[in-house]
C-alpha positions as CSV (number, residue, x, y, z in Angstrom):
1,M,48.5,181.8,-1.6
2,S,46.2,184.8,-2.0
3,V,42.5,184.8,-1.1
4,K,41.6,185.1,-4.8
5,E,43.8,182.1,-5.6
6,S,42.2,180.1,-2.8
7,I,38.7,180.9,-4.1
8,H,39.7,179.9,-7.6
9,Q,41.0,176.6,-6.2
10,E,37.8,176.0,-4.3
11,I,35.6,176.8,-7.3
12,D,37.4,174.2,-9.3
13,N,36.3,171.6,-6.7
14,I,32.6,172.7,-6.5
15,P,30.1,170.6,-8.4
16,D,28.5,172.3,-11.4
17,D,25.0,172.2,-9.8
18,I,26.2,174.4,-6.9
19,L,28.2,176.9,-9.0
20,M,25.1,178.9,-9.9
21,Q,24.4,179.4,-6.2
22,V,28.0,180.6,-5.7
23,Y,27.7,182.9,-8.6
24,N,24.4,184.3,-7.3
25,F,25.9,184.9,-3.9
26,T,28.9,186.8,-5.3
27,Q,26.5,188.9,-7.3
28,F,24.5,189.6,-4.2
29,L,27.6,190.7,-2.3
30,V,28.6,193.1,-5.1
31,Y,25.1,194.5,-5.3
32,K,25.0,195.0,-1.5
33,Q,28.3,196.8,-1.5
34,E,27.2,199.1,-4.4
35,N,23.9,199.8,-2.7
36,E,25.7,200.7,0.5
37,K,28.0,203.1,-1.4
38,L,25.0,204.7,-3.2
39,A,23.2,205.2,0.1
40,K,26.2,206.8,1.7
41,L,26.7,209.1,-1.3
42,A,23.0,210.1,-1.2
43,Q,23.4,210.8,2.5
44,N,26.5,213.0,1.9
45,I,24.8,214.9,-0.9
46,S,21.6,215.5,1.1
47,E,23.5,216.8,4.1
48,K,24.3,220.1,2.3
49,A,20.7,220.5,1.2
50,F,19.3,220.0,4.7
51,E,21.9,222.2,6.6
52,K,19.5,225.1,6.7
53,V,16.7,222.9,8.1
54,W,18.9,221.1,10.7
55,D,21.1,224.0,11.7
56,N,18.9,226.9,12.8
57,E,18.2,228.5,16.2
58,E,14.5,227.5,16.2
59,D,15.5,223.8,16.2
60,T,18.4,223.8,18.6
61,V,16.1,222.5,21.3
62,Y,15.9,219.2,19.3
63,D,19.7,218.8,19.1
64,N,19.7,217.7,22.8
65,L,17.1,215.1,22.5
């Protein structure tokens, strides 16, 4: 049985008053994953923009800190 099938089976046994909490938690997990992807993407995009600031001779002394 796959994880997805196991989850479906468990959901069928959860009382209705708890289902909204389960739904909210799954939405939180999806939001968290998307937020982490966006943060990583922004980091990757900004690296190119900051290359001149980070990689210059005047600032090499800070590379060893």
